[in-house]
N, C-alpha and C positions, 0 to 999 in steps of 0.2 A: 488494521488500526480502527478503533471505534470512533464513530463520528461524535462530536460534542453534542450534549443534550441541548435541544432548542427549547428554551424556556418560554412559557406562555406569559405574556405581559398584558396589562389591560388594553393597550392599543391593538394588540393582535386580535382581540375579540371583535373589535369593530371591523377589522380587515376581513375576518371570517364572515361576518354578516354581509359585507360588500361582495364577497365571492360566492355567497350562497351556501357556505359551509355551516352545518349545524354544530352547536356547542354542547358538549357533554359535561355535565356538572353533577357531583355527588357530595354529600356531607362526609366529613371525617373528624374524628375526635382524638385519635392517638397515632403514634408514629408507625406502629405495625400496619394498621389499616391504611394509613396514608401511603405507605410504601407500596402496598399491593395495588391500590387504586391508581397511583401514579404510574407504576410499571404497566398497568393495563391500558394506559393512554387517555385517562380522564383529563379534560382540559382545565377544569376549575375544581378545586377542593374547597368547600365551604365549611369552616369551623362554625357550625350553627349553634345558636343558643338553644336549639332543639336538644342539645346534649342534656339539658335539664330534665327532659322527659325520657330520652332514649338511654342515657347513661346514668343519670343521678336519681331517677325514680320519682321526679315531681310530676304533678298533673298538668302544669303549664310551664312556659319558659320564664315566667316572671321572677322566680327566686334566684335565677342565675346571676352570679356576681362578676365584676370585672376581674377579680383574682382568678376565678374559675376559667373565664374566657382566655386570659393571658396564659394560664397553665396549659390548657388544651391546645391553644394555638401554637405555642412553642413546641409541643410534642409533634403536632402535625407538620410544622415547618421542618423539624429535624428529619422527618421521614419522607420529605418531598424534594425531588430534583427538578422536575419539568413543570408540573401543574402550577397554575396561579392559585396561591393560598389567600382566600378572602375570609376575614373574621367578622362575625356578627358583633355589633355594638349592643350590649345587653340593656335591659330595661333600666331607665334612669341614669344611664351613662352619658346621654347626650341631650335629653329633653330639658334639663334644668337651665342650661346656659351654653353658649358657644364655647366659652373657656373650658367648661367641663368636658365638652366633646373633644376639643383639641387635645387636652391632657390625656383623656382615656383612649382616643384613637392613637395618639402617640405611643402609649404603652403597648397596644396591640402590635404596632409596627416595630418599636424599639426592643421590647422585651419578648414579644411573641413571634417576631419574624414575619408577620403578615405583610403581604404586598398590597393589600387593599382592605377596606372595611365596608360593611353593609349596614345601612340604617333603614328603618321602617318609616313610612309616612310621606306625605306630599308637601303641601304648602307650609306646614309647621316646621319642616326641617330644611327649607330652601337656604336660609342664611347659613345654617350650620354646614350643609353640604358644600356650599360655595367657599366657605372659609377653609374647610379641610382641603379641598382641591387647591385652593390658593397657596397653602403652605406645603403642598407636595404629597398629600395623602389621597390616593385614588379612592373614589366612593362608588359603591354599587347601591342602587335604590331598591325599594321593595314596596309594591302597592298591591291592592286587593285585600285578601285576607291577611291582616298583619297580626300575628300571634300575640304581640305585646299589648294589643288592644282588645284582647279576648273578652275582658269584662264589659267593655263598652259595647262590643258587638253581640254580646249574649251567647257566646260559644263560637265554635269553629264552623262558620257558615259561609256559603258562597257569597261573594260581593259583586257589586256592579250590575245587578240585575235590572234595576229601573233605568229609565232613560236619563233621569237626572244624575243618578250615581255613575252611570257609564260616562256621561259628559264630564263630570268632575274628575274621574280617573284619567281620562285622556288629557285633560288640562294639567293635572298634576304631573303626569308623565312628561309632557312637553316642558313644563317649568323645571323639572328636575334635570332634564337634558340641558336646558339653558344654564342651569347652575353649575354644570360641568361634570355630572356623573358619567361613568363610562359604560354602564349597563344597568338593567333594571329587572328584578324578579317580579313576575306577575303571578300571584297565588290565588287559586280558586276563584276565577272569574269566568264568565261565559266565553266560549271559544271564539265567537264572532267579535267580541270586544277585544280579546287578545290579538286577533288578526288586525283589527283597526289600529290599535296602539303600535304594533310591530311595523305597520306600513307608514305610520306617521313619524316615527323616530328614525334618526340616523344611527343611533346606538342600538346594540342588540338587546333583545328581550329574552329572558330565561323563564320558561313556564314551569309551574308545578300545579297540576290540576287546572290548567288553562287551555287545554287542547293542543292541536298539532301545528298551529300557525306561528308559534314563537320561533325565535332564532336559535333557541337551545332549550334544553330541559334539565331540571334538577329534581332529584329525589333524595330521601333519607336513605343512606346506604344500608342501614339495618333492615329497612323494608325491602329493598332490592334483593338482599341476601337471605331473607327469611329468618332474621335473628330476633325480631320483635315478638314479644309474648302475645300481644293483642293483634287483632286482624289489621292488616295494612289498610290505609285509606283506599277508597274506591278507585282513585285515579292512579294509584301506584301499581306497578307490575313486579311480581316476584320472579326473579330469574334463577333462584336456588332456594333450597330449604335447609340452610346450614344449621339452623337451630336444632332440627331433628338429628342431623349428623353428629353434632357436638354432644347432644344428650346420649346418643347411642354409644359414642366413643368413650365418654366419661363413665357410663354405666358398665361398659366392658372392663375398663381399667379398675373400677372399684371392685367388681366381682373377682377379677384376677388377684387383687391384693388380698381380699378376704379368703380366697381359696388357696392362698400361698403359691400361686403360679407366677406372680411378679413380685420381686425379681426372681429369675430362675436360679436354681441351685448350682448349675454348672458354670 
């Protein structure tokens, strides 16, 4: 008799931190990939607004809409049994007002099937994060390199390098924890700063380009699998070159069609 699937809930991530268990997190954008990653034992599937760059072909995450996020989140949710599905709040879905954020986060949960949402920013989103938690929507934070602020930052650059910036990031992380978030992504910050933040917080930190001292790690699944056309970020590790394998398989299929070998005559 098969044992029931033990689902990952936000509270479990905090328990994993307390036990010293590392959290494995990857992005997913469709049901097929979600099913594969879920079966492989990934703890958290992030439906990232990175889909704008990885799936939709944009240069940044800024053009991604709520409708697109709901669409992809629903697909990932349908392909997931065990992992915690977290959906990104896209640009301008939560910055204008708390009421906007409540409505849009509600869509990701109600229509998309997400179990939590993720928002970028520190002091500016404290009230919003607290309100979402208050009404029952778990929130994951995101500090450091925040892609929705790419224009202000002048590109995708490491953050928190100065003493002042590092202090501000630590204070933002503490404030977000006080607001009730259950975990926080730390993107592209110095390893020693990520270590400090992780030690200061009771909630888990999930690093991406932030060194080995976070309580977990997240990468874009397409980078991990070698599916991206451009070179993966320096902090990413490719565990396969599936892009090459797919190209070779498709080229073989096309040649067999042209040669009349597929389908066979018998």
